[in-house]
Each structure stands twice: as C-alpha cells, then as structure tokens.
C-alpha positions as CSV (number, residue, x, y, z in Angstrom):
1,M,-21.4,3.0,-15.4
2,R,-19.3,3.8,-12.6
3,Y,-15.8,3.1,-12.3
4,H,-14.6,1.0,-8.9
5,A,-11.5,2.0,-7.8
6,L,-9.4,-1.4,-6.0
7,F,-5.5,-0.7,-4.9
8,C,-3.8,-3.1,-2.9
9,L,-0.9,-1.8,-0.2
10,L,1.7,-3.9,0.9
11,L,3.4,-2.3,3.9
12,W,6.8,-4.2,3.7
13,A,8.9,-4.9,6.3
14,T,12.1,-3.5,6.3
15,V,13.9,-6.8,6.5
16,A,12.0,-8.0,3.4
17,K,13.8,-10.2,0.8
18,A,12.3,-8.0,-2.2
19,T,14.1,-5.4,-4.4
20,P,15.5,-3.1,-2.6
21,L,13.0,0.2,-2.0
22,D,13.9,3.9,-0.8
23,T,12.7,3.5,2.5
24,V,10.3,6.0,4.0
25,I,11.3,6.9,7.6
26,A,8.4,8.3,10.2
27,R,9.7,10.5,12.1
28,P,8.6,12.3,15.2
29,G,6.6,15.6,14.6
30,T,7.2,15.5,11.1
31,A,5.0,14.0,7.9
32,S,6.3,11.3,5.4
33,F,5.1,11.1,2.1
34,I,4.9,7.6,-0.1
35,Q,5.6,8.6,-3.5
36,G,8.1,8.4,-6.3
37,K,10.7,6.1,-6.0
38,A,9.7,4.8,-2.7
39,I,6.8,2.9,-4.4
40,Q,6.7,-0.5,-6.6
41,L,3.6,-1.4,-8.6
42,L,2.0,-4.1,-10.3
43,E,-1.1,-3.9,-12.3
44,D,-3.3,-7.1,-11.8
45,K,-5.3,-6.8,-14.9
46,N,-8.0,-8.8,-13.7
47,G,-8.5,-8.2,-10.1
48,S,-7.2,-11.8,-9.2
49,L,-4.5,-12.3,-7.8
50,S,-4.4,-13.2,-4.2
51,F,-2.3,-11.7,-1.4
52,Q,-0.1,-14.8,-1.3
53,E,0.4,-15.0,-5.3
54,V,1.5,-10.9,-5.5
55,Q,4.4,-11.3,-2.5
56,S,6.5,-13.2,-5.2
57,A,5.0,-11.2,-8.2
58,S,7.0,-8.7,-10.3
59,F,6.7,-5.3,-9.6
60,Q,7.9,-2.5,-11.3
61,E,9.8,0.2,-10.0
62,N,7.3,3.8,-10.1
63,Q,9.5,6.2,-12.6
64,R,6.5,9.6,-11.6
65,Q,6.9,11.7,-8.0
66,V,3.7,10.6,-8.0
67,A,2.0,7.1,-8.8
68,N,-0.7,8.1,-11.5
69,L,-2.9,5.1,-12.0
70,N,-5.0,6.6,-14.3
71,V,-9.0,5.7,-14.6
72,S,-9.0,1.7,-14.9
73,R,-10.5,-1.9,-13.9
74,S,-7.3,-3.2,-12.9
75,T,-6.4,-3.8,-9.6
76,F,-3.0,-2.1,-8.9
77,W,-0.5,-3.6,-5.7
78,L,1.4,-1.2,-4.3
79,R,4.7,-2.0,-2.4
80,F,6.2,0.1,-0.2
81,S,8.7,0.5,3.1
82,V,8.2,2.3,6.7
83,K,10.5,2.3,9.0
84,N,9.2,3.9,11.9
85,L,11.3,5.9,14.4
86,T,8.4,7.9,16.4
87,P,7.8,6.5,20.1
88,F,4.6,4.8,19.0
89,D,4.3,1.3,17.6
90,S,2.2,2.1,14.6
91,V,1.7,5.0,12.1
92,L,-1.0,6.4,10.4
93,L,-1.3,5.5,6.6
94,R,-3.5,8.7,5.4
95,I,-4.5,7.8,1.6
96,P,-5.2,12.1,0.3
97,Y,-8.8,10.4,-2.5
98,P,-12.2,10.1,-0.6
99,T,-13.8,8.3,-3.2
100,L,-11.5,5.0,-3.2
101,D,-14.2,2.7,-2.8
102,S,-12.1,-0.4,-0.7
103,V,-8.5,-0.1,0.2
104,P,-7.1,-3.6,1.5
105,C,-4.2,-2.7,3.2
106,F,-1.4,-5.8,4.3
107,Y,1.3,-5.4,6.9
108,L,4.2,-7.9,6.2
109,R,6.5,-8.9,9.2
110,G,9.7,-9.9,8.9
111,D,8.6,-13.3,10.3
112,G,6.3,-14.0,6.9
113,T,3.3,-13.6,8.6
114,Y,1.4,-10.2,7.9
115,T,-1.8,-8.1,9.1
116,A,-4.4,-6.9,6.5
117,S,-7.0,-4.2,7.3
118,A,-9.3,-2.4,4.9
119,I,-10.1,1.6,4.3
120,G,-12.5,3.3,1.6
121,Q,-16.1,4.7,1.0
122,I,-17.7,1.3,1.0
123,I,-16.3,-0.2,4.2
124,P,-18.8,0.3,7.6
125,F,-17.4,3.1,10.0
126,Y,-17.7,0.4,12.7
127,R,-15.1,-1.6,10.9
128,R,-12.7,0.5,10.3
129,R,-9.6,0.7,12.0
130,F,-9.4,4.7,12.2
C-alpha cells in the first residue's frame, strides 16, 4: 500500500488577522528557514477542508524545531509568515523532501485575495511555476 502525503501551505501575509506568528525574514544573500515557532499546524484527518474553511480554523503552534508529522493519511496545513526584505518581488520556497506527491501553496494577501499554485512529484513539469 502506498501512502500519499499532502501538505497544504498557507503563506500568510504579515498583516494577517490570525494569531501572531514568528515572522521569517527573507534578506538578500541569506537563506531563511521556516521552522520551529514560525509554523502553525492544522491536521485535516479527512482531507476535506477547503482553503476558505481553513482560513477560519484553529491552528496549533508547532512545539518542535522541525515539524515531524510522521506517516499519516491526514492532510496537514502549515501556516507561516514571510517578510521579504530582498530587492526581488518574490522569494523561493524550497521543500527538501522530494517524494511529496502534492503540495498546494496558497499566498494570502493583506486584502484577503490569494494566489494558489502546486508543487510535488505528481505535478507535471510544464505546470510547475519553477
């Protein structure tokens, strides 16, 4: 039996109304790591929550330096905030776990609108943004 991992990431705008997060600062010429208390977690045991439902859900603060979610059939939503101090319009999110099947990513802007994209091994290369 093969397990499929699905992580949904919310890149919360720094002006979000949610519980305060430790904001990760992206600076020119440095690598920033999203870990520890910069992450909030939500387990969706049935994988049925929509992005709109997740926005008002109660996330739990990550208690570990590295979020270990083990092997599970659940969908895990991760929420974090990044402040971009680089001269570029965007920063690269790298997930160093190449066997994740699908990782939908949502960037929530301060005005309530969002952009969605997906990465992962089942996403065809021509549909990947990077």
